[in-house]
C-alpha positions as CSV (number, residue, x, y, z in Angstrom):
1,M,-1.0,1.1,24.6
2,E,-4.2,-0.9,23.7
3,A,-3.7,-3.3,20.9
4,R,-5.6,-2.2,17.8
5,W,-7.5,-4.7,15.8
6,A,-8.8,-4.6,12.2
7,L,-11.1,-6.9,10.2
8,I,-10.5,-6.8,6.5
9,T,-12.6,-8.8,4.0
10,G,-11.4,-10.1,0.8
11,S,-7.7,-9.8,1.9
12,S,-6.2,-12.6,0.0
13,R,-5.5,-10.6,-3.1
14,G,-5.8,-7.2,-5.0
15,I,-6.8,-4.2,-3.1
16,G,-7.6,-6.3,0.1
17,A,-4.1,-7.7,0.1
18,A,-2.6,-4.2,-0.1
19,I,-4.9,-3.0,2.7
20,L,-3.8,-6.0,4.8
21,E,-0.1,-5.1,4.5
22,K,-0.8,-1.4,5.1
23,F,-2.4,-2.0,8.4
24,A,0.1,-4.6,9.4
25,A,2.9,-2.2,8.6
26,N,1.3,0.3,10.9
27,G,1.2,-2.0,13.9
28,Y,-2.5,-3.3,13.6
29,H,-3.4,-6.9,14.6
30,I,-5.7,-8.1,11.9
31,F,-8.5,-10.6,11.3
32,A,-7.7,-11.4,7.6
33,H,-10.8,-12.7,5.8
34,A,-10.7,-14.8,2.8
35,R,-13.4,-16.9,1.1
36,K,-11.6,-20.2,1.6
37,Y,-8.4,-21.7,3.0
38,S,-5.2,-21.5,1.0
39,Q,-1.7,-22.5,2.0
40,E,-0.2,-19.7,0.0
41,F,-2.5,-17.1,1.9
42,E,-1.5,-18.6,5.3
43,Q,2.2,-18.5,4.5
44,H,1.8,-14.8,3.5
45,L,0.2,-14.0,6.7
46,L,3.0,-15.7,8.7
47,E,5.5,-13.6,6.6
48,L,3.7,-10.4,7.4
49,E,3.5,-11.3,11.2
50,K,7.2,-11.8,11.3
51,E,8.1,-8.7,9.4
52,Y,5.9,-6.3,11.3
53,A,5.6,-8.1,14.7
54,V,1.8,-8.3,14.7
55,E,-0.7,-11.0,15.1
56,I,-2.8,-11.9,12.0
57,I,-5.6,-14.4,12.3
58,P,-7.2,-15.9,9.1
59,V,-10.9,-15.9,9.0
60,Y,-12.7,-18.1,6.4
61,F,-16.2,-17.8,5.1
62,D,-18.0,-17.2,1.8
63,M,-19.6,-13.8,2.0
64,T,-22.9,-15.2,0.8
65,D,-23.0,-17.9,3.5
66,S,-24.8,-16.1,6.3
67,E,-24.6,-19.0,8.7
68,A,-20.8,-19.4,8.3
69,M,-20.4,-15.6,8.7
70,Q,-22.3,-15.6,11.9
71,R,-20.4,-18.6,13.3
72,E,-17.0,-17.1,12.7
73,M,-18.0,-13.6,13.9
74,R,-19.3,-15.1,17.1
75,K,-16.0,-16.6,17.8
76,L,-14.3,-13.3,17.4
77,I,-16.8,-11.6,19.7
78,Q,-16.2,-14.2,22.4
79,E,-12.4,-14.2,22.0
80,R,-11.6,-10.6,21.5
81,R,-14.7,-8.5,22.2
82,K,-13.0,-5.3,20.7
83,L,-12.7,-4.2,17.1
84,H,-11.2,-0.9,16.1
85,V,-11.5,-1.0,12.3
86,L,-13.7,-2.8,9.7
87,V,-12.9,-2.7,6.0
88,N,-15.7,-4.0,3.8
89,N,-13.5,-4.8,0.7
90,A,-14.8,-8.1,-0.7
91,G,-16.8,-7.7,-3.8
92,V,-17.6,-9.1,-7.3
93,I,-17.8,-7.3,-10.7
94,H,-20.4,-7.7,-13.4
95,S,-21.1,-5.9,-16.6
96,G,-24.2,-6.3,-18.8
97,L,-27.2,-4.5,-20.2
98,F,-30.3,-4.6,-18.0
99,Q,-32.5,-6.3,-20.6
100,M,-29.8,-9.1,-21.1
101,T,-29.1,-9.7,-17.4
102,E,-31.0,-12.3,-15.5
103,M,-32.6,-11.0,-12.2
104,Q,-30.8,-13.9,-10.3
105,T,-27.5,-12.5,-11.5
106,I,-28.4,-9.0,-10.2
107,R,-29.5,-10.6,-6.8
108,D,-26.2,-12.4,-6.6
109,V,-24.1,-9.3,-7.2
110,F,-26.1,-7.4,-4.6
111,E,-25.7,-10.2,-2.2
112,V,-21.9,-10.0,-2.2
113,N,-21.5,-6.2,-2.9
114,L,-24.1,-4.9,-0.4
115,F,-26.1,-7.3,1.7
116,S,-23.2,-9.3,3.0
117,A,-21.3,-6.1,3.9
118,M,-24.4,-4.9,5.8
119,E,-24.8,-8.1,7.7
120,L,-21.1,-8.3,8.6
121,T,-21.3,-4.7,9.8
122,Q,-24.1,-5.5,12.1
123,L,-22.1,-8.3,13.6
124,A,-18.9,-6.3,13.9
125,L,-20.8,-3.4,15.6
126,K,-21.4,-5.8,18.5
127,M,-17.7,-5.3,19.3
128,M,-17.3,-1.7,18.2
129,V,-20.3,0.0,19.8
130,R,-19.3,-1.4,23.2
131,K,-15.9,0.3,22.8
132,K,-17.5,3.6,21.7
133,G,-15.1,4.3,18.9
134,G,-13.7,3.0,15.7
135,S,-13.8,3.4,12.0
136,I,-15.5,1.6,9.1
137,V,-14.5,1.9,5.5
138,N,-16.5,0.5,2.7
139,L,-15.1,-0.2,-0.8
140,S,-17.5,1.4,-3.3
141,S,-16.4,2.3,-6.9
142,I,-16.6,5.1,-9.5
143,G,-18.9,2.6,-11.2
144,G,-21.3,3.4,-8.3
145,L,-20.8,7.2,-8.9
146,D,-20.7,7.5,-12.7
147,L,-23.6,5.1,-13.5
148,G,-24.0,4.3,-17.2
149,M,-24.7,1.4,-19.6
150,G,-23.9,-2.1,-18.3
151,M,-24.0,-1.0,-14.6
152,C,-27.4,-2.4,-13.6
153,A,-25.9,-4.8,-11.2
154,Y,-22.3,-3.8,-10.2
155,G,-22.8,-0.1,-10.5
156,V,-26.1,0.1,-8.7
157,S,-24.9,-2.2,-5.9
158,K,-21.9,0.1,-5.3
159,A,-24.1,3.1,-5.3
160,A,-26.3,1.5,-2.7
161,L,-23.1,0.8,-0.7
162,A,-22.2,4.5,-0.8
163,A,-25.7,5.3,0.3
164,F,-25.4,2.8,3.2
165,T,-22.2,4.5,4.2
166,K,-23.9,7.9,4.5
167,T,-26.8,6.5,6.5
168,L,-24.7,4.5,8.8
169,S,-22.4,7.5,9.5
170,C,-25.4,9.4,10.8
171,E,-26.4,6.6,13.1
172,L,-23.0,5.7,14.5
173,G,-21.5,9.1,15.0
174,Y,-23.1,9.2,18.4
175,Y,-20.9,6.3,19.4
176,G,-17.7,7.9,18.0
177,I,-17.7,5.5,15.1
178,R,-16.8,7.1,11.8
179,V,-18.1,5.5,8.5
180,N,-16.6,6.4,5.1
181,A,-16.2,4.9,1.7
182,V,-13.6,5.0,-1.0
183,A,-14.6,4.9,-4.7
184,P,-11.6,3.6,-6.8
185,G,-11.4,3.9,-10.5
186,F,-9.5,1.2,-12.5
187,V,-6.9,-0.6,-10.4
188,D,-4.2,-2.9,-11.5
189,T,-5.7,-6.1,-10.0
190,R,-7.4,-9.1,-11.5
191,M,-10.7,-7.3,-11.4
192,G,-9.2,-4.2,-13.1
193,Q,-7.8,-6.4,-15.8
194,S,-11.0,-8.4,-16.4
195,E,-12.8,-8.5,-19.7
196,E,-15.8,-6.8,-18.2
197,V,-14.0,-3.5,-18.0
198,R,-11.7,-3.9,-21.1
199,A,-13.2,-1.2,-23.2
200,E,-13.1,1.4,-20.4
201,R,-9.6,0.4,-19.4
202,E,-8.3,0.7,-23.0
203,R,-9.9,4.1,-23.3
204,L,-8.2,5.4,-20.2
205,E,-4.8,4.0,-21.2
206,S,-5.1,5.6,-24.7
207,K,-5.2,9.1,-23.2
208,K,-2.0,11.0,-22.7
209,G,-0.7,12.1,-19.3
210,Q,1.1,10.6,-16.2
211,L,-2.2,9.9,-14.4
212,C,-3.9,8.2,-17.3
213,R,-3.1,4.8,-15.9
214,L,-4.5,2.1,-13.6
215,A,-4.2,2.9,-10.0
216,Q,-1.9,0.6,-7.9
217,P,-3.6,-1.3,-5.1
218,E,-1.2,0.4,-2.5
219,E,-2.7,3.8,-3.6
220,I,-6.2,2.7,-2.6
221,A,-4.8,1.1,0.7
222,N,-3.2,4.4,1.6
223,T,-6.6,6.2,1.5
224,V,-8.3,3.5,3.4
225,Y,-5.7,3.6,6.2
226,F,-5.9,7.5,6.2
227,L,-9.6,7.4,6.7
228,T,-9.2,5.2,9.8
229,S,-6.4,7.2,11.3
230,G,-6.5,10.1,13.8
231,Q,-5.6,12.5,10.9
232,A,-9.2,11.9,9.6
233,S,-10.8,12.3,13.0
234,Y,-13.5,14.7,11.6
235,I,-14.2,13.0,8.3
236,N,-17.5,11.1,8.4
237,G,-20.0,10.0,5.9
238,Q,-17.9,10.7,2.9
239,V,-17.2,8.9,-0.3
240,I,-13.6,9.5,-1.5
241,R,-13.0,9.2,-5.2
242,I,-9.7,7.9,-6.2
243,D,-9.4,7.9,-10.0
244,G,-6.5,10.3,-10.9
245,G,-9.0,12.8,-12.0
246,N,-10.0,10.6,-15.0
247,Q,-13.7,11.1,-15.3
């Protein structure tokens, strides 16, 4: 059986770390991206390799550093030449009224949440198109679906990522490459616990009901993995909302 390889961005913590473990547990070999080297991260990768008998290769670059991204991706293209799954998970959060937000801040958020994912996808497709198959999953957000006050940077960038997902799915279906996105609600991660979303998080937790809670990173990872699996072989161009029905 052909070895399956996945590239997961932002895999050192939060949702990305949960996605990393989910794919490793299911026999994937992984290119595990992080912004910078960390001994703790590398030790974690070694533990996952041993536990699941897979190969995990750390890949380091800042998502806004186009030159570094291209350099590292060229190495992968030369060494492996095949890629089955790309998960564009890396992202940053921002909240603020449009009139109070500097344009450079908006550009910076778009650079990480949208443009870097688009550039990385172009590079990854050099491996995937040749194989004529595979799956791409983008991490959007309910912030990109339920746009409101304070979402001029983060929300709009995630909405654009969802639109990119739909456009790319139309282009890549010809090659047997499916492109989907997930749109998580509030997740129990550092980002989900941040001050930027404190009011919305408290509103959710004040409601009654078993699903009125933060999602666990593993719940997002389960959906990401499903979308890349054979069980989702006819799902393409979709944005899957994961918010416990809390609108």
